[in-house]
C-alpha positions in Angstrom: 88.7 -15.9 100.9 87.2 -18.2 98.3 90.5 -19.6 98.5 92.2 -19.5 101.5 89.6 -20.3 103.9 88.0 -23.3 101.7 91.2 -24.6 101.1 92.3 -24.7 104.2 89.2 -26.8 105.5 90.7 -29.0 103.0 87.6 -28.6 100.4 90.4 -29.7 98.2 92.8 -32.3 99.8 90.5 -34.8 97.6 92.4 -34.0 94.5 95.6 -34.7 96.1 97.3 -31.0 94.8 100.3 -30.0 97.2 99.3 -26.3 95.8 95.8 -26.4 97.3 96.0 -28.9 100.2 95.2 -27.8 103.3 98.4 -29.2 104.8 100.5 -27.2 102.9 98.9 -24.2 102.1 100.2 -20.7 103.4 97.9 -17.8 102.8 98.8 -13.8 102.4 97.8 -12.8 105.6 100.1 -12.2 108.7 98.5 -15.2 110.7 99.9 -18.6 110.3 98.2 -21.2 108.6 98.8 -23.6 111.0 98.0 -21.9 114.1 94.7 -20.5 112.2 93.7 -24.3 111.2 93.7 -25.3 114.8 91.9 -22.6 116.3 89.4 -21.7 113.7 88.1 -25.6 112.1 89.0 -27.1 115.7 88.0 -25.1 117.9 85.2 -22.6 116.3 83.9 -25.0 114.2 83.1 -27.8 117.4 82.3 -25.2 119.8 80.5 -22.8 117.3 78.6 -19.5 119.2 79.6 -20.6 122.5 80.4 -18.1 125.3 83.9 -18.8 126.7 84.8 -21.5 124.1 84.3 -20.0 120.9 87.0 -17.3 120.7 85.1 -16.1 117.4 82.5 -14.7 119.7 82.9 -11.1 119.7 86.7 -12.2 119.2 87.4 -10.9 123.0 87.1 -7.5 121.9 83.1 -6.5 121.4 80.3 -7.9 123.2 77.7 -9.5 120.9 75.7 -11.5 123.3 73.5 -10.4 126.3 75.2 -13.7 128.1 78.2 -11.6 128.0 78.5 -9.4 131.5 78.9 -5.2 130.3 82.0 -4.2 131.2 82.8 -0.4 130.2 85.1 -0.9 127.5 82.0 -2.4 125.9 80.7 1.9 126.1 83.2 1.3 123.4 81.9 -1.5 121.1 81.3 0.4 118.1 84.6 2.2 117.8 86.4 -1.3 118.8 84.8 -3.0 116.1 85.9 -0.3 113.7 89.5 -0.7 114.7 89.2 -4.5 114.8 87.3 -4.1 111.2 90.3 -1.7 109.8 93.2 -4.1 111.0 90.6 -7.2 111.2 93.7 -9.3 109.6 96.0 -8.6 112.9 93.1 -9.4 115.1 92.7 -12.8 113.4 96.5 -13.6 114.1 96.4 -12.1 117.7 93.3 -14.0 118.5 94.6 -17.0 117.3 97.8 -16.4 118.9 96.6 -16.4 122.2 99.5 -14.2 123.2 98.2 -14.3 127.2 99.8 -18.1 127.0 103.3 -16.6 127.0 102.7 -15.8 130.7 100.9 -18.6 132.0 102.9 -20.5 134.9 102.4 -23.8 133.4 106.0 -24.2 131.8 105.1 -26.4 129.0 101.9 -24.0 127.9 104.1 -21.1 128.0 106.4 -22.7 125.5 103.9 -23.4 123.1 102.8 -19.9 123.3 106.3 -18.7 123.0 106.7 -21.0 119.8 103.6 -19.7 118.5 104.6 -16.1 118.9 108.2 -16.8 117.2 106.2 -18.1 114.2 103.8 -15.5 114.3 106.8 -13.0 114.7 108.3 -14.3 111.1 105.3 -15.1 109.1 104.3 -11.3 110.2 107.6 -9.7 109.3 107.8 -11.5 105.7 104.6 -10.4 105.2 104.9 -6.4 106.1 108.2 -7.0 104.2 106.6 -8.0 101.2 103.7 -5.6 101.0 105.9 -2.5 102.1 109.2 -3.1 101.2 110.2 -5.4 98.8 106.7 -5.1 96.2 107.1 -0.7 96.3 110.9 -1.0 95.5 110.5 -3.7 92.9 107.8 -0.9 91.3 109.8 2.1 91.8 111.9 1.0 89.0 109.2 1.1 86.4 108.4 4.5 84.5 104.3 4.2 86.0 104.6 3.5 89.4 106.3 4.9 92.5 107.8 3.6 95.6 104.9 5.6 98.0 102.1 5.1 95.2 102.9 0.9 95.7 102.8 0.8 99.4 99.9 3.5 99.7 98.2 1.0 97.0 99.3 -2.0 99.2 97.8 -0.8 102.4 94.5 0.6 101.0 94.3 -2.9 99.3 94.6 -4.8 102.9 92.7 -1.8 104.3 89.5 -2.9 102.1 90.2 -6.9 102.3 90.1 -6.6 106.6 87.0 -4.3 106.2 85.8 -6.7 103.4 86.5 -9.9 105.6 85.0 -8.2 108.6 82.0 -7.9 107.4 81.2 -11.2 105.4 82.9 -12.9 109.2 80.0 -10.9 111.4 77.1 -11.6 109.0 77.9 -15.4 109.5 77.1 -15.1 113.3 76.0 -12.1 114.9 72.9 -10.6 113.0 69.5 -11.5 114.7 68.5 -15.1 115.0 72.3 -16.0 115.0 72.1 -17.9 118.4 74.6 -18.0 121.1 75.4 -20.9 123.6 76.7 -21.1 127.4 78.4 -24.1 128.4 75.9 -26.0 129.7 74.2 -25.8 126.6 76.7 -28.9 125.2 76.4 -31.1 128.3 75.0 -34.2 127.1 75.1 -33.0 123.6 74.3 -35.5 120.7 75.9 -35.5 117.0 72.2 -34.5 116.0 71.9 -31.6 118.5 75.9 -31.0 117.7 73.9 -30.3 114.0 71.2 -28.3 115.1 73.7 -26.2 117.5 75.6 -25.5 114.1 72.6 -24.5 112.3 70.8 -22.7 114.9 74.2 -20.7 115.6 74.8 -19.3 112.0 73.3 -16.8 109.4 72.8 -16.6 105.8 72.5 -14.2 103.6 70.9 -13.8 99.8 73.9 -13.8 97.1 74.3 -14.0 93.5 77.1 -15.2 91.5 79.2 -12.5 91.9 78.8 -11.9 95.7 78.8 -15.4 96.4 82.4 -15.9 94.9 83.2 -12.0 96.8 82.5 -13.6 99.9 83.9 -17.1 99.6 80.6 -18.7 99.6 80.2 -17.5 103.3 77.3 -16.2 101.9 75.9 -19.7 102.7 77.7 -20.1 106.4 74.8 -22.5 107.5 75.8 -25.2 105.2 79.3 -24.6 105.3 79.0 -25.2 109.7 77.1 -28.4 108.9 79.2 -29.6 106.1 82.8 -27.7 106.9 84.6 -29.6 104.3 82.6 -29.8 101.5 83.7 -27.9 98.3 82.0 -24.3 98.4 81.1 -24.6 94.8 78.4 -27.3 96.3 77.2 -25.2 99.8 74.5 -23.3 97.1 73.2 -26.9 95.8 72.7 -28.5 99.2 70.9 -25.3 100.5 67.6 -26.0 99.1 67.9 -29.6 101.3 68.7 -27.8 104.3 66.1 -25.8 104.1 63.3 -28.3 103.5 64.5 -29.7 106.3 64.2 -26.7 108.4 60.2 -26.5 106.8 59.8 -30.0 107.6 60.7 -30.2 111.0 59.7 -26.0 111.9 63.4 -24.7 112.3 64.5 -21.1 111.9 66.6 -20.4 108.6 67.9 -17.2 109.4 68.7 -15.6 106.1 68.4 -11.9 104.5 69.9 -9.0 102.1 73.3 -8.7 102.4 73.2 -4.9 103.5 70.6 -5.4 106.1 72.4 -8.7 108.0 75.4 -6.3 108.0 73.5 -3.5 109.5 71.7 -5.8 112.3 75.5 -6.6 113.1 76.2 -2.9 113.8 72.3 -2.4 115.6 73.0 -5.2 117.7 76.8 -3.7 118.9 75.4 -0.6 119.4 72.8 -1.8 121.9 75.1 -4.0 123.9 77.6 -1.1 124.1 74.9 -0.1 127.0 74.2 -2.0 130.6 71.8 -4.3 130.2 69.5 -2.2 132.7 69.3 0.0 129.8 67.8 -3.2 127.6 64.8 -4.0 127.1 65.1 -7.8 126.5 67.1 -9.8 128.3 69.7 -13.1 128.0 66.4 -15.4 127.9 64.4 -14.1 124.9 67.0 -11.3 123.1 67.2 -11.5 119.0 70.8 -12.5 119.4 70.1 -14.9 122.2 67.4 -17.0 124.2 67.1 -19.5 126.3 64.2 -22.4 127.1 63.1 -19.8 129.9 61.2 -17.7 126.8 58.6 -20.6 126.0 57.2 -20.9 129.8 54.2 -19.2 129.0 53.3 -22.0 125.9 50.9 -24.1 126.8 51.2 -28.1 127.2 51.6 -29.5 124.1 52.0 -26.5 122.2 55.1 -28.7 119.8 53.2 -31.0 117.6 50.7 -30.8 114.7 49.2 -27.3 114.4 45.2 -28.1 114.9 44.3 -25.1 112.4 47.4 -26.2 109.9 48.1 -29.6 109.9 51.7 -28.7 110.3 54.2 -29.5 112.5 55.2 -26.6 115.1 58.5 -26.5 116.4 61.2 -23.8 117.3 60.4 -21.6 114.7 56.6 -21.7 115.2 57.5 -21.7 119.0 59.4 -18.3 118.7 56.9 -16.7 116.6 53.9 -17.3 118.9 56.2 -16.0 122.1 57.5 -13.0 119.7 54.2 -12.1 119.1 52.7 -12.6 122.8 54.9 -9.6 123.6 54.5 -7.6 120.7 50.5 -7.7 121.9 51.5 -6.9 125.4 53.9 -3.8 124.5 51.0 -1.8 121.9 48.7 -1.8 124.3 51.2 -0.2 127.0 52.5 2.2 124.6 49.2 3.1 123.0 48.2 4.0 126.6 51.4 6.3 127.1 50.8 8.2 124.0 47.1 8.8 125.1 48.1 9.9 128.9 50.7 12.2 126.5 48.3 13.5 124.6 45.2 14.4 127.2 48.8 15.5 129.2 
């Protein structure tokens, strides 16, 4: 992840080295780099976390926000994501392939989809032959390995890579606090609001040098989405300045321990496997999404200078205030219910 993802973002193009240039790099995965550069670098990074525009929102397989209507298959959210994690490189390839366009009525779109399918078939065929035919056959000639042992080792390595990639990527956009958006949110969006959406729609996780390297520095997903072509070794450095800006304007900066962030993504998948009628929170005020309706109870003029602390009050303080009031309302109800149960 430290090499392929970052190279294809053009982070090292300034070196003019054809071996690590985004226009020539082909990575060791089923999907073609050309398809990925369009659907990821352009679509995902431009329309980050916008439902029905950013296909990385649940990969059209799992429900990750209450903004998505519940469907029966969402009841298998946890099972589907487990299967997706095990075969994540195939899931990415098929998502970027947009195979449904093969059946479009428009001839130009249909021909383009068929061309992508041919490119994918060629790349995937070569990849599978390398991992499960050629390399096992070569190692079978040595006394230290057999065809079967190498085949099993390659399969296990690919599964480990898939599960790890799934974990890192899901931690970047699906923990609590990583906002989801709808198409109406981008109407009239200014450049500054675009940067704000990138920040609010992304989440970091705490990492030391080893974990940072293993995750391709996607532990700094917020900074990566603000500056996608900035070399990854600079993200930790600029994160200090990004935090300072967030603190100055009282904006949320979503981060936490890796395992906690990953657990929150699974918790969201578990909760959203249920229909909305069984969920306490709605799309206006939920851990994974919210709207301006959440702040309807705030008094006029809340945004501004806090008369007590003298600090600017912004989105972070507004969210905290509303959540605090909501918890206070729920506590008396819960206490009353518990008292009634004891009396009974």
